[in-house]
C-alpha positions, 0 to 999 in steps of 0.5 A: 479461473483464478480467485481475485484476492482480497485486501487485509490492510494499507497502513500509511507508516514513516518507513519500514524496517526488517529485524534478522531473526534466528527463523526469519526476518520480522517486519518492524511498522515505524510511526504509523501516519493517519494524516499529515500536518504540515507547515505549507501547501503545496508540499513534497511528502515521503512515506511507505505504504505497507499493503496486505492482500490475502487469498491469492490462489496457490500456483498462479501469478498476479498483478496487484496495483496501487494508486494514490489518487488526490480526492478534490480534484481525481489526480493520480499522484503515483502509481505502483504494480507488483508481479505476484508469481507462483505462490507456493505456501504449504500452509492450509490457510488462504496465501497472502503477501505484505507489499511495501511500497516507499514514496519519496517527495510527493508532492501535494498541491491540496489539503484533504484527503488522498485516496489509496486504491488498491486492485488486483487482476484490473479489478477494485479490491478497495481502498483507504485514505491519509489526511494532510492538513495545514498546520 
């Protein structure tokens, strides 16, 4: 039986970039966001979610799912799924990965909290949230 991975972090950012170096590319997080202050609601939001998950068993396949849910009415606004295949990590530390989700023009109908739920193999491994407020 394979291990269920652990959620390490979910970070909402304006954008992500990769900077090439001689040894490997470096991930740059552009403008982390705790809440969106918008001139009107309903509105549309575009942003990236950076999800860090660890403790994958080596040489196993995993399915990681991410949902964004309106906390006021329970409506699922977006769903993303990743297939993690055959991790072959030579280090002694637990195998881990970063998953980047680009969300474009997500319609937001209510002011308040939006829950980000993360699942591994169908089991919820954690959640985070961001706020949307009318300025």
